[in-house]
N, C-alpha and C positions, 0 to 999 in steps of 0.2 A: 896311135895305136896299132898293135900286132893283132892277128889273127892266131887264136890258140886253137887246139884240136883235143878233143875227149872222146876215148872210147866209152859207148853207153850201153845199156841192154835195154834199149827201147826195141820194141818190136813192130810196132803197127802205129797207124793215123792217130789212135787214140791214147798211145803212149806218149805222142808229140803231145797231144793237146794238154794232157795233164802236166807234163814237162814245162809247156808253154803259161801255164797258170802262174807257175811259180817263177820262171826265168823272166816274164814279161814284169814282174814286180821290181826288177832291179837293172833290166836292160831294154831298151828299145826293141821292138820285135824285127827291124832290119839289120840288129846287130848281131843275129844268130841263126843257125841253121842246122837241122839234123838230116843227115843223108841215110835213108832207109835202105837205099840199094847198095850201100857198102858194106861190107861184111862185119865190121866192127861198129856198124850205125854210128858214124863219126858225126860229133856235134862240134860245129865250127863257130866260134865266139869272136867278134872283135871287140876286145875288152882287156884291161889289166887286171881285171878280179878274179883271178883263177879260183881262189878258195871260196869265194862268195857264188859262183858258178856251180862248182861241186856241191856245196851246201843246198842252192835252190834245186839241183835235180834231185839230190838225196830227199828232201823234204817232199819232193813230188811221189817219192817211192822208188826212185831208180837209182841207178849207179853211174857215175861219171869218173874216168880215171884219165889224167892228163897223160897226152902224147907228145915226147919230145921232138 
């Protein structure tokens, strides 16, 4: 599996917690991380489920845009 990166609009630990509730339903916690220190709040995911990741983040009320 390769690591995919997504630009998000998460702003704080509370945002990450909301996203976590949704992402943890489809991926183990150790397969994803959000870097709140990056300008684009990058979500890194080790998975081949790009569409499912975007949907999970969206279901949590946030945006995720795949970065090539």
